C-alpha positions as CSV (number, residue, x, y, z in Angstrom):
1,X,-21.5,23.1,6.3
2,X,-24.2,20.5,6.0
3,X,-23.8,20.3,2.2
4,X,-20.1,19.7,2.6
5,X,-20.8,16.8,4.9
6,X,-23.3,15.4,2.5
7,X,-20.8,15.5,-0.4
8,X,-18.1,13.8,1.8
9,X,-20.6,11.1,2.7
10,X,-21.5,10.7,-0.9
11,X,-17.9,10.4,-1.9
12,X,-17.3,7.8,0.9
13,X,-20.2,5.7,-0.3
14,X,-18.9,5.9,-3.9
15,X,-15.5,4.6,-2.7
16,X,-17.0,1.8,-0.6
17,X,-19.5,0.6,-3.2
18,X,-17.8,1.3,-6.5
19,X,-14.2,1.1,-5.3
20,X,-13.2,4.2,-7.2
21,X,-12.1,7.6,-5.8
22,X,-14.1,10.5,-7.3
23,X,-12.0,12.7,-9.6
24,X,-12.1,15.7,-7.3
25,X,-11.4,13.9,-4.1
26,X,-8.5,16.3,-3.3
27,X,-5.7,13.7,-2.9
28,X,-2.9,12.9,-5.2
29,X,-2.4,9.3,-6.0
30,X,0.7,9.1,-3.8
31,X,-1.1,10.8,-0.9
32,X,-4.0,8.4,-1.3
33,X,-1.6,5.5,-1.2
34,X,0.0,6.7,2.0
35,X,-3.3,7.3,3.6
36,X,-4.8,4.0,2.7
37,X,-1.6,2.2,3.8
38,X,-1.8,3.9,7.2
39,X,-5.4,3.1,7.6
40,X,-4.8,-0.5,6.7
41,X,-2.0,-0.8,9.2
42,X,-4.1,0.7,11.9
43,X,-7.0,-1.7,11.1
44,X,-4.6,-4.6,11.2
45,X,-3.2,-3.5,14.5
46,X,-6.6,-2.9,16.1
47,X,-7.8,-6.3,14.9
48,X,-4.7,-8.0,16.4
49,X,-5.1,-6.0,19.6
50,X,-8.7,-7.1,20.1
51,X,-7.8,-10.6,19.2
52,X,-5.0,-10.6,21.8
53,X,-7.4,-9.3,24.5
54,X,-10.0,-11.9,23.7
55,X,-7.5,-14.8,23.6
56,X,-5.6,-13.8,26.7
57,X,-2.4,-12.9,24.9
58,X,-0.6,-9.5,25.3
59,X,-2.8,-7.1,23.2
60,X,0.2,-5.0,22.0
61,X,2.0,-8.1,20.9
62,X,-1.1,-9.4,19.1
63,X,-1.5,-6.1,17.3
64,X,2.1,-6.0,16.2
65,X,2.1,-9.6,15.1
66,X,-1.0,-9.0,13.0
67,X,0.6,-6.0,11.4
68,X,3.7,-8.1,10.6
69,X,1.7,-10.9,9.1
70,X,-0.4,-8.5,7.1
71,X,2.6,-6.7,5.8
72,X,4.3,-10.0,4.8
73,X,1.2,-11.0,2.9
74,X,1.1,-7.7,1.1
75,X,4.8,-8.1,0.1
76,X,4.2,-11.6,-1.1
77,X,1.1,-10.6,-3.1
78,X,3.1,-7.8,-4.8
79,X,6.0,-10.1,-5.6
80,X,3.7,-12.7,-7.1
81,X,1.9,-10.1,-9.1
82,X,5.2,-8.8,-10.5
83,X,6.4,-12.3,-11.2
84,X,3.3,-13.3,-13.2
85,X,2.0,-9.9,-14.4
């Protein structure tokens, strides 16, 4: 059990430092895309939620607003990359 945790931590460090997913990570590319998109949306929501609480706005509205702005930024970046790439 401890070895499995060590391997998982090692894979996580590889992803964080090197930016690559190890070959035997256990996720297909489409599954990895769905997981990373979900984690990104969650992080955006949490950031906006906390920002809303700290600034006196409605936390849920701040979270949803940040998700919306982040999503629009991602769509714009994709469109620009398609246009010039």
